[in-house]
Backbone as numpy.savetxt, mean C-alpha at the origin, in Angstrom:
# Nx Ny Nz CAx CAy CAz Cx Cy Cz
-15.69 -8.34 16.91 -16.07 -7.00 17.35 -15.42 -5.93 16.47
-14.16 -6.16 16.07 -13.44 -5.17 15.27 -14.14 -4.93 13.94
-14.83 -5.94 13.40 -15.57 -5.78 12.14 -16.94 -5.18 12.37
-17.65 -5.65 13.40 -18.97 -5.10 13.70 -18.91 -3.61 13.98
-17.87 -3.17 14.68 -17.72 -1.75 14.99 -17.62 -0.89 13.74
-17.22 -1.49 12.65 -17.04 -0.75 11.40 -18.20 -0.97 10.43
-19.29 -1.53 10.93 -20.52 -1.63 10.14 -20.63 -2.87 9.29
-19.69 -3.81 9.41 -19.78 -5.06 8.65 -20.80 -5.98 9.31
-21.69 -6.56 8.52 -22.76 -7.40 9.04 -22.36 -8.87 9.01
-22.53 -9.56 10.15 -22.20 -10.97 10.26 -23.31 -11.70 10.98
-23.33 -13.01 10.82 -24.38 -13.81 11.43 -24.24 -13.86 12.94
-23.02 -13.79 13.46 -22.80 -13.84 14.90 -22.70 -12.44 15.48
-23.04 -12.31 16.75 -23.05 -10.99 17.38 -21.66 -10.37 17.48
-20.64 -11.20 17.66 -19.29 -10.65 17.84 -18.51 -10.49 16.54
-19.14 -10.84 15.42 -18.46 -10.68 14.13 -17.38 -11.71 13.87
-17.37 -12.79 14.64 -16.38 -13.83 14.45 -17.05 -15.11 13.99
-16.38 -15.91 13.16 -16.97 -17.17 12.72 -17.04 -18.18 13.85
-18.03 -19.05 13.81 -18.12 -20.12 14.78 -17.11 -21.21 14.49
-17.02 -22.20 15.38 -16.03 -23.27 15.25 -16.25 -24.06 13.96
-17.52 -24.34 13.64 -17.81 -25.11 12.43 -17.37 -24.35 11.18
-17.63 -23.05 11.16 -17.23 -22.22 10.02 -15.70 -22.17 9.89
-15.02 -22.07 11.03 -13.55 -22.07 11.01 -13.01 -23.37 10.42
-13.60 -24.49 10.83 -13.14 -25.78 10.33 -13.35 -25.90 8.82
-14.52 -25.44 8.36 -14.80 -25.48 6.93 -13.84 -24.58 6.15
-13.58 -23.40 6.70 -12.67 -22.47 6.04 -11.26 -23.02 5.94
-10.77 -23.61 7.03 -9.42 -24.19 7.01 -9.33 -25.37 6.05
-10.42 -26.13 5.96 -10.44 -27.24 5.02 -10.41 -26.73 3.58
-11.18 -25.67 3.32 -11.23 -25.10 1.98 -9.88 -24.52 1.57
-9.16 -23.94 2.53 -7.88 -23.29 2.24 -6.69 -24.23 2.43
-6.98 -25.50 2.63 -5.93 -26.45 2.96 -4.78 -26.50 1.98
-5.06 -26.28 0.70 -4.00 -26.34 -0.31 -3.02 -25.18 -0.20
-3.42 -24.11 0.49 -2.59 -22.90 0.56 -1.94 -22.70 1.92
-2.28 -23.55 2.91 -1.81 -23.37 4.28 -1.03 -24.58 4.75
-0.18 -24.35 5.75 0.43 -25.44 6.48 0.41 -25.09 7.97
0.33 -26.11 8.80 0.24 -25.92 10.25 1.56 -26.30 10.90
2.06 -25.39 11.73 3.28 -25.64 12.49 3.03 -25.31 13.94
3.04 -26.34 14.78 2.82 -26.18 16.23 1.52 -25.43 16.52
0.47 -25.78 15.77 -0.83 -25.17 16.00 -1.03 -23.81 15.38
-0.06 -23.35 14.61 -0.14 -22.04 13.95 -0.21 -22.26 12.45
-1.19 -21.62 11.81 -1.35 -21.74 10.36 -0.61 -20.61 9.66
0.07 -20.94 8.59 0.77 -19.94 7.79 0.75 -20.36 6.33
0.99 -19.41 5.40 0.97 -19.76 3.98 2.00 -20.85 3.65
1.61 -21.75 2.78 2.48 -22.85 2.38 3.40 -22.40 1.25
4.69 -22.63 1.45 5.68 -22.37 0.40 6.00 -23.68 -0.31
5.94 -23.68 -1.62 6.26 -24.86 -2.41 7.52 -24.57 -3.22
8.63 -25.16 -2.78 9.93 -24.93 -3.44 10.23 -23.44 -3.58
9.96 -22.71 -2.50 10.27 -21.29 -2.47 9.32 -20.39 -3.22
8.24 -20.96 -3.77 7.26 -20.19 -4.53 6.24 -19.57 -3.57
6.06 -18.25 -3.67 5.16 -17.52 -2.78 3.76 -17.31 -3.36
3.40 -18.02 -4.42 2.11 -17.78 -5.08 0.92 -17.97 -4.14
1.06 -18.82 -3.12 -0.04 -19.02 -2.18 -0.38 -17.75 -1.42
0.59 -16.86 -1.26 0.32 -15.57 -0.63 -0.71 -14.79 -1.45
-0.55 -14.83 -2.78 -1.48 -14.13 -3.66 -2.88 -14.72 -3.54
-2.98 -16.05 -3.53 -4.29 -16.70 -3.42 -4.97 -16.33 -2.10
-4.24 -16.35 -1.02 -4.82 -16.01 0.28 -5.22 -14.53 0.34
-4.47 -13.69 -0.36 -4.82 -12.27 -0.43 -6.17 -12.08 -1.10
-6.45 -12.86 -2.16 -7.75 -12.75 -2.83 -8.89 -13.09 -1.89
-8.69 -14.07 -1.01 -9.73 -14.42 -0.04 -9.91 -13.31 1.01
-8.83 -12.62 1.35 -8.91 -11.55 2.34 -9.46 -10.26 1.77
-9.28 -10.04 0.47 -9.59 -8.75 -0.14 -10.98 -8.19 0.17
-12.05 -9.01 0.26 -13.36 -8.43 0.56 -13.43 -7.68 1.88
-12.50 -7.96 2.79 -12.49 -7.26 4.07 -11.73 -5.94 4.01
-10.91 -5.74 2.98 -10.04 -4.57 2.93 -10.82 -3.26 3.01
-11.95 -3.20 2.31 -12.70 -1.94 2.26 -13.22 -1.53 3.63
-13.39 -2.49 4.54 -13.86 -2.17 5.90 -12.85 -1.29 6.62
-11.57 -1.50 6.34 -10.50 -0.79 7.05 -9.78 0.24 6.17
-10.24 0.44 4.95 -9.45 1.18 3.96 -9.15 2.61 4.39
-10.14 3.36 4.83 -9.90 4.76 5.20 -9.00 4.89 6.42
-9.18 3.99 7.38 -8.27 4.00 8.54 -6.84 3.68 8.09
-6.70 2.74 7.15 -5.38 2.37 6.65 -4.72 3.55 5.94
-5.51 4.32 5.19 -5.00 5.52 4.53 -4.41 6.48 5.56
-5.14 6.71 6.64 -4.69 7.65 7.67 -3.47 7.11 8.41
-3.46 5.82 8.72 -2.32 5.25 9.45 -1.06 5.21 8.59
-1.21 4.94 7.29 -0.05 5.00 6.39 0.43 6.44 6.25
-0.50 7.38 6.28 -0.12 8.79 6.20 0.61 9.23 7.46
0.19 8.74 8.62 0.94 8.99 9.86 2.36 8.45 9.72
2.48 7.26 9.18 3.78 6.61 8.98 4.70 7.46 8.10
4.12 8.19 7.16 4.92 8.98 6.22 5.68 10.12 6.89
5.31 10.46 8.11 6.01 11.54 8.83 7.18 11.02 9.67
7.33 9.71 9.75 8.45 9.14 10.50 8.06 8.71 11.90
8.84 7.79 12.45 8.52 7.18 13.75 8.44 8.20 14.88
9.38 9.11 14.92 9.41 10.07 16.03 8.18 10.95 16.05
7.75 11.38 14.88 6.57 12.24 14.81 5.29 11.45 15.10
5.16 10.25 14.52 3.89 9.54 14.68 3.68 9.02 16.11
4.77 8.74 16.83 4.63 8.18 18.18 4.88 9.20 19.29
5.66 10.25 19.04 6.05 11.13 20.14 5.73 12.60 19.87
6.34 13.18 18.85 6.19 14.62 18.62 4.81 15.00 18.12
4.13 14.09 17.43 2.81 14.36 16.90 2.85 14.84 15.46
1.72 14.67 14.78 1.56 15.08 13.39 0.46 16.12 13.31
0.75 17.23 12.66 -0.22 18.30 12.50 -1.43 17.80 11.71
-2.63 18.11 12.19 -3.86 17.58 11.57 -4.02 18.05 10.13
-3.69 19.29 9.84 -3.82 19.79 8.47 -2.85 19.09 7.53
-1.63 18.87 8.00 -0.64 18.17 7.18 -1.03 16.71 6.99
-1.59 16.11 8.04 -2.06 14.74 7.93 -3.19 14.63 6.91
-4.10 15.59 6.92 -5.19 15.60 5.95 -4.66 15.69 4.53
-3.66 16.54 4.32 -3.07 16.70 2.99 -2.42 15.41 2.51
-1.65 14.76 3.38 -1.00 13.50 3.01 -2.03 12.40 2.76
-3.07 12.35 3.59 -4.11 11.32 3.43 -4.87 11.51 2.13
-5.13 12.75 1.75 -5.82 13.02 0.47 -4.98 12.55 -0.70
-3.67 12.79 -0.64 -2.79 12.35 -1.72 -2.83 10.84 -1.87
-2.69 10.12 -0.75 -2.66 8.66 -0.81 -4.01 8.09 -1.22
-5.10 8.67 -0.71 -6.43 8.19 -1.08 -6.69 8.36 -2.57
-6.22 9.45 -3.15 -6.38 9.68 -4.58 -5.51 8.71 -5.38
-4.30 8.47 -4.91 -3.40 7.56 -5.60 -3.97 6.14 -5.66
-4.58 5.70 -4.55 -5.04 4.31 -4.43 -6.54 4.15 -4.64
-7.18 5.12 -5.25 -8.64 5.10 -5.34 -9.19 3.92 -6.13
-8.38 3.33 -7.01 -8.84 2.18 -7.80 -8.77 0.87 -7.02
-8.14 0.88 -5.86 -7.91 -0.36 -5.13 -9.15 -0.85 -4.38
-9.96 0.06 -3.87 -11.13 -0.33 -3.09 -12.31 0.58 -3.40
-13.52 0.00 -3.41 -14.74 0.78 -3.53 -15.29 1.00 -2.12
-15.29 2.24 -1.68 -15.78 2.57 -0.35 -16.87 3.63 -0.47
-17.78 3.61 0.49 -18.91 4.53 0.44 -18.47 5.97 0.63
-17.52 6.19 1.54 -17.02 7.53 1.82 -15.52 7.56 1.59
-15.06 8.47 0.75 -13.64 8.59 0.48 -13.07 9.84 1.13
-11.79 9.77 1.44 -11.07 10.94 1.93 -10.67 11.77 0.72
-11.19 12.99 0.64 -10.89 13.89 -0.47 -10.68 15.30 0.06
-10.01 16.12 -0.72 -9.78 17.51 -0.31 -11.09 18.29 -0.18
-12.11 17.84 -0.92 -13.40 18.54 -0.90 -14.27 18.16 0.28
-13.82 17.19 1.09 -14.68 16.68 2.17 -13.87 16.50 3.45
-13.50 17.60 4.08 -12.73 17.52 5.33 -13.55 16.90 6.46
-14.86 17.07 6.41 -15.71 16.55 7.48 -15.62 15.03 7.58
-15.61 14.34 6.46 -15.50 12.88 6.48 -14.18 12.45 7.09
-13.11 13.15 6.75 -11.80 12.87 7.34 -11.86 13.04 8.85
-12.46 14.13 9.31 -12.56 14.38 10.75 -13.40 13.31 11.44
-14.45 12.84 10.77 -15.29 11.78 11.35 -14.52 10.48 11.50
-13.68 10.16 10.52 -12.86 8.95 10.60 -11.86 9.08 11.75
-11.29 10.27 11.90 -10.38 10.49 13.02 -11.08 10.26 14.36
-12.30 10.78 14.50 -13.05 10.59 15.75 -13.26 9.11 16.04
-13.58 8.35 15.01 -13.76 6.91 15.19 -12.45 6.27 15.63
-11.32 6.72 15.07 -10.03 6.16 15.43 -9.61 6.55 16.84
-10.08 7.70 17.33 -9.88 8.04 18.73 -10.63 7.05 19.62
-11.85 6.72 19.23 -12.68 5.81 20.01 -12.13 4.39 20.03
-11.55 3.97 18.90 -11.02 2.60 18.82 -9.56 2.52 19.27
-9.03 3.63 19.78 -7.72 3.66 20.45 -6.54 3.44 19.51
-6.72 3.86 18.25 -5.59 3.87 17.32 -4.82 5.19 17.42
-5.56 6.27 17.61 -5.00 7.62 17.65 -5.47 8.35 18.89
-4.74 9.41 19.24 -5.20 10.33 20.28 -4.60 11.71 20.02
-5.25 12.73 20.55 -4.69 14.07 20.46 -3.45 14.15 21.34
-2.48 14.93 20.90 -1.28 15.14 21.71 -1.67 15.95 22.96
-1.18 15.53 24.11 -1.63 16.12 25.37 -1.40 17.62 25.45
-0.27 18.09 24.94 0.07 19.50 25.08 -0.19 20.31 23.81
-0.80 19.68 22.79 -1.07 20.39 21.53 -2.21 19.68 20.80
-3.42 20.23 20.93 -4.61 19.59 20.36 -4.64 19.65 18.84
-3.71 20.40 18.23 -3.66 20.46 16.77 -2.86 19.30 16.18
-2.33 18.43 17.05 -1.53 17.30 16.59 -2.10 15.99 17.13
-1.85 14.91 16.40 -2.26 13.57 16.84 -1.04 12.66 16.88
-1.12 11.65 17.75 -0.09 10.63 17.85 -0.77 9.26 17.87
0.02 8.22 17.59 -0.48 6.86 17.70 -0.54 6.46 19.17
-1.48 5.56 19.48 -1.61 5.07 20.85 -0.93 3.71 20.97
-0.08 3.57 21.96 0.60 2.30 22.16 -0.38 1.18 22.49
-1.49 1.51 23.12 -2.48 0.48 23.46 -3.15 -0.09 22.22
-3.07 0.60 21.10 -3.68 0.12 19.86 -2.68 -0.40 18.85
-1.45 -0.71 19.31 -0.38 -1.04 18.37 -0.69 -2.27 17.53
-1.25 -3.32 18.13 -1.54 -4.54 17.36 -2.58 -4.26 16.28
-3.57 -3.43 16.60 -4.59 -3.05 15.62 -3.97 -2.21 14.51
-3.08 -1.30 14.87 -2.40 -0.45 13.89 -1.59 -1.30 12.91
-0.84 -2.27 13.44 -0.03 -3.15 12.59 -0.91 -3.91 11.62
-2.03 -4.44 12.12 -2.94 -5.20 11.25 -3.51 -4.33 10.14
-4.01 -3.16 10.48 -4.66 -2.31 9.48 -3.64 -1.82 8.44
-2.45 -1.48 8.88 -1.42 -1.06 7.93 -1.01 -2.19 6.99
-1.07 -3.41 7.48 -0.66 -4.54 6.64 -1.56 -4.69 5.43
-2.74 -4.12 5.48 -3.66 -4.16 4.34 -3.22 -3.23 3.23
-2.69 -2.07 3.60 -2.42 -1.04 2.60 -0.96 -0.98 2.16
-0.03 -1.40 3.00 1.38 -1.34 2.61 1.69 -2.09 1.31
1.12 -3.29 1.09 1.39 -3.97 -0.19 0.89 -3.19 -1.40
-0.24 -2.51 -1.26 -0.76 -1.70 -2.36 0.21 -0.57 -2.70
0.72 0.09 -1.67 1.64 1.21 -1.88 2.89 0.73 -2.61
3.40 -0.42 -2.22 4.60 -0.95 -2.89 4.34 -1.28 -4.36
3.13 -1.74 -4.69 2.80 -2.01 -6.09 2.95 -0.74 -6.93
2.43 0.37 -6.44 2.49 1.64 -7.17 3.93 2.14 -7.24
4.66 1.92 -6.18 6.07 2.31 -6.13 6.87 1.57 -7.20
6.67 0.25 -7.30 7.43 -0.55 -8.27 7.04 -0.16 -9.70
5.75 0.09 -9.93 5.32 0.52 -11.26 6.04 1.81 -11.65
6.17 2.73 -10.71 6.84 3.99 -11.01 8.34 3.79 -11.22
8.94 2.87 -10.48 10.34 2.53 -10.73 10.51 2.01 -12.15
9.59 1.15 -12.57 9.66 0.60 -13.93 9.48 1.71 -14.97
8.65 2.68 -14.68 8.41 3.79 -15.61 9.71 4.56 -15.88
10.65 4.52 -14.95 11.94 5.17 -15.19 12.64 4.61 -16.43
12.38 3.33 -16.75 13.03 2.75 -17.93 12.52 3.36 -19.22
11.37 4.03 -19.17 10.81 4.66 -20.37 11.69 5.80 -20.85
12.51 6.34 -19.97 13.41 7.43 -20.35 14.38 6.96 -21.42
14.85 5.72 -21.29 15.77 5.13 -22.26 15.02 4.44 -23.40
13.96 3.72 -23.04 13.29 2.86 -24.02 12.22 3.57 -24.84
11.87 4.78 -24.41 10.89 5.61 -25.12 9.47 5.08 -25.05
9.26 3.82 -25.35 7.91 3.27 -25.30 7.95 1.78 -25.03
6.89 1.28 -24.39 6.78 -0.13 -24.03 5.45 -0.66 -24.54
5.45 -1.85 -25.13 4.22 -2.47 -25.57 3.29 -2.70 -24.38
2.04 -2.25 -24.49 1.11 -2.31 -23.37 0.83 -3.74 -22.93
0.76 -4.66 -23.88 0.39 -6.04 -23.54 1.41 -6.70 -22.62
2.68 -6.39 -22.81 3.71 -7.02 -21.99 4.13 -6.21 -20.79
3.63 -4.98 -20.69 4.10 -4.08 -19.64 3.79 -4.62 -18.24
2.54 -5.05 -18.01 2.15 -5.53 -16.68 2.96 -6.76 -16.28
3.22 -7.65 -17.26 4.00 -8.85 -16.96 5.44 -8.48 -16.61
5.99 -7.50 -17.31 7.35 -7.06 -17.01 7.43 -6.47 -15.61
6.42 -5.70 -15.23 6.41 -5.09 -13.90 6.25 -6.16 -12.83
5.41 -7.16 -13.11 5.25 -8.25 -12.15 6.58 -9.00 -11.96
7.29 -9.24 -13.06 8.61 -9.86 -12.96 9.54 -9.02 -12.10
9.54 -7.70 -12.32 10.39 -6.80 -11.54 10.02 -6.84 -10.07
8.71 -6.80 -9.77 8.29 -6.79 -8.37 8.67 -8.09 -7.67
8.58 -9.23 -8.37 8.98 -10.50 -7.77 10.49 -10.52 -7.51
11.24 -9.95 -8.43 12.68 -9.86 -8.25 13.02 -8.99 -7.03
12.35 -7.86 -6.91 12.61 -6.96 -5.78 12.19 -7.60 -4.46
11.13 -8.40 -4.49 10.73 -9.12 -3.28 11.80 -10.12 -2.88
12.32 -10.87 -3.84 13.32 -11.89 -3.54 14.61 -11.29 -3.00
14.96 -10.09 -3.49 16.18 -9.46 -2.99 15.93 -8.63 -1.73
14.66 -8.56 -1.29 14.35 -7.89 -0.04 14.06 -6.41 -0.15
13.91 -5.89 -1.36 13.67 -4.46 -1.55 12.21 -4.07 -1.32
11.29 -5.02 -1.47 9.91 -4.81 -1.05 9.55 -5.95 -0.09
8.65 -5.66 0.82 8.42 -6.55 1.95 7.32 -7.58 1.70
6.37 -7.26 0.81 5.17 -8.09 0.68 5.08 -8.70 -0.71
4.91 -10.03 -0.78 4.73 -10.67 -2.07 3.39 -10.26 -2.68
2.41 -9.87 -1.85 1.12 -9.42 -2.38 1.27 -8.24 -3.33
2.37 -7.50 -3.19 2.61 -6.35 -4.07 2.84 -6.76 -5.52
3.06 -8.05 -5.75 3.36 -8.55 -7.10 2.11 -8.90 -7.89
0.91 -8.64 -7.35 -0.30 -9.06 -8.05 -0.62 -8.11 -9.21
-1.09 -8.69 -10.31 -1.31 -7.91 -11.53 -2.47 -6.94 -11.42
-3.43 -7.21 -10.55 -4.57 -6.30 -10.42 -4.10 -4.92 -9.97
-3.31 -4.87 -8.91 -2.80 -3.58 -8.42 -1.84 -2.95 -9.42
-1.05 -3.78 -10.10 -0.12 -3.25 -11.11 -0.90 -2.57 -12.24
-1.97 -3.21 -12.71 -2.78 -2.62 -13.78 -3.50 -1.36 -13.28
-3.97 -1.39 -12.03 -4.59 -0.19 -11.45 -3.60 0.96 -11.40
-2.37 0.65 -11.02 -1.34 1.69 -10.94 -1.04 2.27 -12.32
-0.97 1.43 -13.33 -0.73 1.93 -14.68 -1.83 2.88 -15.12
-3.09 2.53 -14.82 -4.21 3.41 -15.16 -4.13 4.73 -14.40
-3.71 4.65 -13.13 -3.59 5.87 -12.33 -2.53 6.80 -12.89
-1.38 6.25 -13.29 -0.32 7.10 -13.82 -0.65 7.63 -15.22
-1.50 6.92 -15.94 -2.05 7.48 -17.18 -2.95 8.68 -16.86
-3.81 8.51 -15.87 -4.73 9.58 -15.49 -4.00 10.80 -14.94
-2.91 10.55 -14.22 -2.13 11.66 -13.64 -1.26 12.36 -14.68
-1.21 11.82 -15.88 -0.44 12.45 -16.94 1.03 12.12 -16.91
1.41 11.08 -16.17 2.80 10.63 -16.19 3.06 9.82 -17.46
2.07 9.02 -17.86 2.16 8.20 -19.06 1.16 8.67 -20.10
1.40 8.28 -21.33 0.44 8.50 -22.40 0.48 7.32 -23.36
-0.61 7.13 -24.07 -0.70 6.03 -25.03 -0.39 6.54 -26.43
0.38 5.74 -27.14 0.63 5.99 -28.56 0.38 4.66 -29.29
-0.84 4.49 -29.78 -1.21 3.21 -30.38 -1.19 2.12 -29.33
-0.40 1.08 -29.56 -0.29 -0.02 -28.60 0.87 0.19 -27.63
1.50 1.36 -27.68 2.66 1.64 -26.85 2.30 2.57 -25.69
2.96 2.34 -24.56 2.93 3.28 -23.44 4.25 4.03 -23.44
4.19 5.34 -23.23 5.41 6.12 -23.14 5.22 7.25 -22.15
6.33 7.88 -21.78 6.25 9.03 -20.88 5.50 10.16 -21.56
4.65 10.83 -20.78 3.98 12.02 -21.29 5.03 13.11 -21.58
4.70 14.01 -22.47 5.67 15.02 -22.91 6.23 15.83 -21.74
5.37 16.15 -20.77 5.82 16.96 -19.64 6.91 16.27 -18.82
6.97 14.94 -18.91 7.96 14.18 -18.15 9.17 13.79 -18.99
9.12 14.04 -20.31 10.23 13.70 -21.17 11.32 14.77 -21.14
10.93 16.01 -20.92 11.86 17.12 -21.05 12.91 17.16 -19.94
12.48 16.86 -18.70 13.44 17.01 -17.59 14.03 15.66 -17.17
14.00 14.71 -18.11 14.54 13.37 -17.85 13.79 12.73 -16.68
14.44 12.55 -15.53 13.81 11.75 -14.49 13.42 12.53 -13.24
13.64 13.83 -13.22 13.50 14.61 -11.98 12.11 14.49 -11.38
11.08 14.70 -12.19 9.72 14.67 -11.66 9.32 13.28 -11.16
9.75 12.25 -11.86 9.44 10.88 -11.44 10.16 10.55 -10.15
11.41 10.97 -10.03 12.17 10.74 -8.81 11.50 11.45 -7.63
11.02 12.67 -7.84 10.32 13.40 -6.78 9.07 12.65 -6.34
8.33 12.11 -7.31 7.12 11.35 -6.98 7.48 10.07 -6.24
8.54 9.40 -6.68 9.01 8.19 -6.00 9.38 8.49 -4.55
10.06 9.59 -4.33 10.48 9.93 -2.97 9.27 10.22 -2.08
8.22 10.81 -2.65 7.01 11.06 -1.87 6.31 9.74 -1.53
6.12 8.87 -2.52 5.46 7.59 -2.26 6.30 6.75 -1.30
7.61 6.88 -1.40 8.50 6.12 -0.52 8.25 6.43 0.96
7.81 7.64 1.26 7.54 8.01 2.65 6.43 7.15 3.27
5.50 6.70 2.44 4.36 5.92 2.94 4.68 4.43 3.08
5.79 3.99 2.55 6.09 2.56 2.47 6.59 1.99 3.80
6.30 0.69 4.01 6.92 -0.04 5.11 8.36 -0.30 4.73
9.29 0.11 5.56 10.70 -0.06 5.24 11.11 -1.52 5.44
11.99 -1.99 4.58 12.45 -3.37 4.66 13.67 -3.46 5.56
14.03 -4.69 5.94 15.16 -4.89 6.84 16.48 -4.51 6.19
16.57 -4.61 4.86 17.84 -4.30 4.20 17.96 -2.81 3.87
16.93 -2.03 4.20 16.96 -0.62 3.86 16.52 -0.37 2.44
16.67 0.86 1.99 16.18 1.26 0.68 17.31 1.24 -0.34
17.39 0.17 -1.14 18.46 0.07 -2.13 18.05 0.63 -3.48
16.80 1.03 -3.62 16.35 1.54 -4.91 16.61 3.03 -5.06
16.55 3.74 -3.97 16.48 5.18 -4.04 17.81 5.82 -3.76
17.92 6.98 -4.12 17.55 7.69 -5.34 18.68 8.62 -5.64
18.90 9.66 -4.78 19.93 10.64 -5.08 21.24 10.40 -4.34
21.21 9.58 -3.29 22.41 9.22 -2.57 23.30 8.37 -3.49
24.56 8.76 -3.71 25.42 7.99 -4.63 25.68 6.57 -4.17
25.48 6.27 -2.87 25.69 4.92 -2.37 24.45 4.05 -2.56
23.35 4.68 -3.00 22.11 3.94 -3.19 21.71 4.01 -4.66
20.52 3.50 -4.96 20.03 3.60 -6.33 20.75 2.72 -7.32
21.47 1.69 -6.84 22.25 0.87 -7.75 21.34 0.09 -8.71
20.26 -0.44 -8.18 19.35 -1.20 -9.04 18.73 -0.31 -10.09
18.32 0.88 -9.67 17.70 1.81 -10.60 18.64 2.17 -11.73
19.90 2.45 -11.38 20.85 2.85 -12.42 21.14 1.69 -13.37
21.14 0.46 -12.85 21.38 -0.69 -13.72 20.24 -0.87 -14.70
19.02 -0.52 -14.29 17.86 -0.60 -15.21 17.99 0.40 -16.33
18.56 1.56 -16.02 18.62 2.63 -17.01 19.86 2.52 -17.91
20.77 1.64 -17.55 22.01 1.53 -18.31 21.77 1.01 -19.71
């Protein structure tokens, strides 16, 4: 039903696979899954999380069904727990944050209708749908604000799980771009591999939550986005900081990192990457040393 409500077409009326289809699917994915007490989960082979990436590729065709809702829910998250669940988030501010995130991640999914600053009506229509599906509601004492609905918490967690790994990919790429301040330029051919190595390292140390964030597709998309935004520029086969970002050292990149950080799912160990607190940012400073 959750898929049919969003316009996805399936052979069954309820949008769920039949028993035979489930059995075939589990058989096909057998190399990537293991069963524990009747529950299927990704199979780890000697601590290697690569099966997470493979399963993500199978899930990816469904992402676009939930993409705009995920943008809005991640944008709600960017205001903090107290605001998203209790105090409420101003609709105009939510629209501004959602437009920023939708523009940042526009290469991740092809959707028929995008959230953009030029199209407030589409944003409002998505909000109305989210009111109907019980993800959001207007604040009782202030109709200019919205809050999350506790009755839709499981749906909210699921939809956010689609977009949080994408956000972390862009975050890690920008962390890596900080090294350009010292190194001046990086060979384009090896850049994506270096970032993937960094993201896997950060996952293992608990600084990012999702191994899916380590996939090269999102890393390459992020590099193209930061080229388009004028953070990076090409010089032959080298990538380097654009001139506007070379003059003030790291200030503008740190500001961008802090903004993207607001949208991220926080890890259990907290934020060891960021930024201006002298007790934090140890990993970042070691990269720049």
